[in-house]
N, C-alpha and C positions, 0 to 999 in steps of 0.2 A: 674405695674399689680393689674387690682382685685381681690380680693378674691372670690374663686369659687361661685357659689348658694350653699349654704348648707341645702339638705330637708332629713328629715329625712319621713320610709313609713313604718308606722304601721303594726300591726296584733295586734284588741285587742279582749280581749274574747276565746270566749270555739271552733269559727268559725276556722277551719280547713283549709281553702282553700283558696291558694295563690296564682294562676297562675296571677290574676287577678293583686295584687300589684304585683307580681315581673318583669309580663309586662310593668308595670309604671314604678318603676326604675328603668328597662332595659334601657327605653327609657327616663328617663331626663340623663343619664348617660349618651350614647350617646350624648344627649344633649349640656355636659360637666357641666352638676348641680355632684356638690358630694352630694353622695346618704350612709345615715345609713337607712342599711333594719334591723331592730327590729330582723324581723321573727315572730313567732306563738302564739299564746296563750299568749299575756304583759300584763299586768294590767297598770291602767292609771294613775297608781303612776310610774310606770316602762318609761313609756312613756315621761310623765315628768321630769322623773331624766334626760334620754337619750339624751331632747332637753336640757337638762342644760348643761350638762357636754362635751355635744357636738357641745354646739352653734350654733343653727341650725336659718335659717334662714324663715324653713314653716315647717308646718305638715302634712300629708298627715295619713289621716285613712283609712284603705281595710276592709268594715263592711259585713259579706251574711248571718246575726244573726239574723237580726230582733231584737238586741239589743241595737241600737246604739244610741237611746234617750239619755239613764240611761250613757252608754258610754261617749259620748266625754262628757255629763252634768261633770261625773267625771275630767276625761282628763282635760278640761277647770275649772273643780275647782284646782285639780294637782299645774298646771301654774299659775295660783293666787296666791293659796299660796307658791307660789316660784316665784313669783313678775315677770312670764315674760311674755310680750307682743308677741307671734307668732302666723303670723295666723294656721289656719285651714281648710285644706279640706279634704273631704270625698267623698269617693267612692262606688258603693256596691247595693243592693237592699232595696233601699229604699222607699218604700212608696211615693207620689207626694203628700201628706197631711203633710208625715214630712218637707219637703225640711224647709215651712217657720219656722215651728216651732227651725228646727236646725240653720239660719240664723237668731234668733234671740236670741237664747243661742250664737253667735257669729262666728258660720263658715262661713268663708268665701266665699266657694262655696263646690255644691254637687254635684256629676256627677254618674249618673244611668251607667249601664253595655253597653249598644251600644253603651255609649262617644269615642271619639273618640280619641288616644293620643295628637295627634297634639290641637283638645282642650281644652284637659288638660295642656297641657306646653305654648300655648296662653293664658291662664284663670292665670296661678303661674308668665307669664310676668310680667301680668297686675296687679297684686298682693303685686308683691315684687317691682312693677318701683318705 
């Protein structure tokens, strides 16, 4: 029997809005994935530590605070320090001009607020295929 896909859903920084992250986490769990939800106000280092400890297959970050470039760069740096290669997706209020920058940094996919949960799940399936 194959191991369930393990997905970490994290909220980084001072952003206190978690409804979207919880909706995605619930949908992924309902689809049969094992979801580790870190809760609010995590640091990039905390995200990397949980990813290592939980042996996750993918990291999903929800950011609505506008600090996505800095925080994702820090998450990626922390993962590299731990010699982890884990795909990262991000969702939230991301300006369209920042999407190419995030992808250059190594983010696998960016989802804006109006993205359907089914599109997110299809993307995850493609990333983890």
